[in-house]
LUMPATOR-674058 format. One line per 8 residues: number of its first residue (from 1); their letters; for each residue x negated, y, z of C-alpha. Coordinates in steps of 0.02 Angstrom, whole numbers. Layout:
BEGIN
NUM	A	X:Y:Z | ... $
END
This chain:
BEGIN
1	MKNYEINH	2:0:-5 | -68:166:-44 | -100:289:103 | -28:473:40 | -126:619:105 | -106:787:96 | -239:917:58 | -190:1034:211 $
9	SEYMKKVK	-296:1184:173 | -240:1178:-22 | -61:1163:39 | -68:1304:154 | -131:1416:14 | 2:1351:-116 | 159:1402:9 | 89:1574:23 $
17	KLSIESLN	121:1600:-157 | 305:1522:-163 | 474:1603:-154 | 574:1598:4 | 708:1497:-109 | 559:1381:-158 | 509:1345:12 | 675:1306:69 $
25	YIIKDCKD	708:1193:-81 | 544:1089:-27 | 615:1077:152 | 778:1014:92 | 706:895:-38 | 589:819:83 | 719:798:216 | 827:700:87 $
33	AINSLPDN	697:594:34 | 646:553:230 | 837:516:262 | 872:409:97 | 717:311:121 | 649:303:311 | 523:171:278 | 439:254:126 $
41	PKNSYYMD	250:269:145 | 245:445:90 | 358:508:233 | 211:578:334 | 162:675:183 | 335:739:157 | 337:799:350 | 169:884:313 $
49	EIHYCCME	263:974:182 | 397:1023:289 | 290:1086:425 | 192:1198:302 | 345:1268:218 | 423:1310:388 | 261:1384:461 | 261:1508:307 $
57	LVARKNKL	442:1543:334 | 399:1594:515 | 262:1697:468 | 351:1794:337 | 484:1825:460 | 359:1884:595 | 276:1995:467 | 451:2086:437 $
65	KK	473:2109:610 | 330:2218:638 $
END
């Protein structure tokens, strides 16, 4: 079975360039994938994607508050 690993630093750079709509879409898509196939070996990759997209959304929200 293949081990799927995310390049954390590259993905963090990538999400900074995405629109809010894209970030929300990725989060929803990853959650749907995890829920539809809980034993998928890529689920940890999807969780990392969700984490970094959420981090970016929070950072943007906090930036607007300043």
